[in-house]
N, C-alpha and C positions, 0 to 999 in steps of 0.2 A: 217629160224632161224635168231636170232639177238644176238650178243654177249652181255653179261651182262655189259661189259665196255661201249658199245655204249648206252645201256639203262641208265646207271648211268649218262652219259653225258647229255642225254635228261632230266632226272629227275632234274639235276642241272639247266637246262634252265627253266623248269617249276616251280620248287620249290627250289630256291637257298639256300644252307645251311647257307649262311651268314645271312639270314633272321630269323633264328631260335633264340629263347631265349637262354641265357647263360646256363640255367639249363637243357635245352632240350638235347635229344640224337637221332636226326634223322640220317638217312644214312643206310649203309649196315650192317645188323645184322649177317647174315650168308651167305655163298656162296663165290664163286671165280669170280672175274671179267672176267676170261677166260671162264666161263660157256656159253654154247649156250642156248638161251631161245626161246622156241616155243610157250609156253602158259603161260599167266599171270592171276593171280586172285587178286582182290582188296578186302580189308576188313577194317573195323574200328579197330578191335582188333586182336591180336594173341592169340588164345586159342587152346587147344587140338582138339576141334571139328573143328575149322577153318583149322588147319593143316591137319586133316583127309579129310576135304572137298576138299582142294587144291590138296592133293596127289591122292585122288580117281579120281579127274578130270584130272589127268595127267599134272598138272601144274609144271613148272620149277621155277617159281618166285611168291612169295606172296608180294604184296605191301600193307602194312598196314598204317593206319593213326597213331595209337598209337605205339610208340617204345616199344619193349618187354623188353629191358634191359635199365633201367633208372639210378637207384642208389641203393647202398646197397647190390648188388649181389656179393657174395664172392666165390660162387661155382656153377658149373653147373653139379654137381653130379646128376645122374638119380634118386636118392632118394629125390630130391627136385622138386618142381613144375616146376620152370624155366628149370632145367636141363632135366627133362623128356620130356617137350614139344619141346625144341630145339633139343634134340637128335633125336626125331622122324623126325623133319624137315631135319636134316643133313643126316640121314640114307636114306631118300627119295630123297636126292639131290635137296631139295627145298631151294632155296635162299630166304632170307627175307630182304626187304628194308622198311624203315619207313620214311614217310614224315609227320611231325607233325606241330609245330608252323610255320615252313617255308611254309607249305601248307595252314595255317590258314589265312595268311596276304595278299596273292597275288590275283590278278584279276582271277576270276573263281576258287578261293580257297574255303575253307569250309564256311566262313561267307558270302562271295560274292554269292556263289551258294544258300545258304539258303535264302538270301535276294531276289534274282532273282526268286526263286521258289515260294516265297510268293507274288510275283508280285509287289515288291517295285520299285519305280522309283527314279531318282535323287540321285543315290547312291554315297556315299563317305565313306572312313574309319571312324570309330568312334574314333580311336586313331591312327593317322598316317598322312602321306602327300601323295598327288597325288592319285594313285590307290592302293598304298601299305599301309597296316596298319591293326591293329586288329579290328575286328568287322566291322559292317556297319551301316550307318544311311540312311534312305530313307523315301519316302512318299507312302502312299496308293493311288490308282487311285482316290478314293473319300473317304471322312470321313465315319466311321462306328462306331458302339458301341464297347466297349471293349469285350462284350460277342460275338459279331459277329466276331471280330478279333480272339478271342480264338478258335472259331469254325473253322475258316479258317486254323489256325495252326494245329488243330487236324486232319483236312481233308488232310492236306499237308504232314504231317510227318507219318512215319510208326507207327502202333499201338504198344503201350507198356503198361505194367501193371500200371505204374505211371501216364499215361495220360498227361493232360495239367493242371497245377495248376496256378491259377490267384490270384494276390493280387491287388484289385482295385474295383471300382464300375462297376457293370455289364453294366449299361446304360451310362457310361462315353464315350463321343465322342472322338475318337482317329484318328489321321492321320499321325503324324510323328513317325516313328518306329525306335528304335535303337535295335541292336541285336549283339550277339556274339555266334558263334557255339562252343559247348563244355562248359567247366566250365569258366564262365566269370564274376563272381561277383566283381572282382577287377576293372572292367570297369563301374560299376554303377555310380561313380562320373562323368565320362565322359558323360554318358547317361543323367544325370541330367543337366550338364552344356550345353549339346547340345540342350536342350529344348524339348527332346523327350516326347511324350505322353505315350509311352510304352517302356519298356526294356525287351527283350526276351533273355533268356540264360538258362543254365543248372546248376544243383548242387547249387542252391541259398540257402544260409544258413539263419536260423531263424533271428538272430540279424541283419545281413546285410540287409535283406529285411525289417525288422521292422524299422530300421533307415532310409532307403530310403523312406518308406511310410510316415514317420514323417515329410518329407520335405513339406507336405501340410501346416504345421504350419507356414512356412515362405513364403507361397503363391505359392508353386510349387507342383503340383500334378502329379506324374508319377506312372503309374501302372507297375506291373512286371508280367511276364509270365515265368514260370519255366517248361521246357520240358526235356525229357530224353536226357542225354548226347549222348548216342549212336544214337538215332533217329535224333538229330540235325546234326550229322556229316555223317550219312549214305547216305543222298541224294547227298553228294558231290562225292561219289564213281562213279556214272554214268557219271558225268562230267569228272572226271579224266580218266575213261576208254575211253571215247570218244576222249580225247586229245591223249591218247596213240595209239588208232586205227588210228587216222589221221596221226600221225608221222610214225607208222609202220603198214601199212595195212596187211603185211604178218604175223603179230602176231595174235594169238587168245587171246582176252582179255575179261574176264568176272568178274562179281561182285558176291562175296559170299553173298547169300541171308539168311544166318543164322542170327537169332536175338541174338546178344551178349550183349544186355542190361541185367545187372545182376539181375534185379528184375522180379519175376515170377508171383506174384499175390498180390492183396491188400485185406484187410478185413475191412469192416466198420460195424458199429452197425445198 
């Protein structure tokens, strides 16, 4: 067993809290630093099903990417969703820890893992310095069409109802790729400024994408690829699990394989 306090110190080494955005809320959500931890589960989200998965597996700690308590929560009464879910975790003696934007920016973090899994080389942060920063920009091993790149993304990420959406010419040749795991439309200007041929992220909004595509008018054509928020971040879990196993070989560490993407199906004519 390992004390939760020791794990928290290791988490700080991997994902320093100081790297989190001001609006973010990473860290320990429930649990006591004095708890002894034998088994750890990792997930993107905290949901009732994830809590059930962790407790049924006999886990003592759930490490999630998304914080479960962010803002606007004034009660944890069990008549509320937040209260019911967290009460279930507390009764099961399941501690919960979140590593969010502080895990997005680091080497082997969310965006870095996504870029490496797609086979990109010459990696650098899209917005940041050194090895630390939001998003990543890199190059494919050889140029390919936008359609081929979109197919690579679809094969790499876990399958979801929303699939992979693309804004751009299918036969456009691309090589320089910018990306940001999770919701990253605020970094589109950085992607354009970087000279990227494609920007890949999630939760891309209509007007933001439309404005970005209009940059072709001023001689800059950048395609955009929109993927599931959950899928883009899910692949980081294996990397984080491997890091924890290397630090604490005595711990049992596993990834929750539940799909917590909120979309279940699409309907087309």
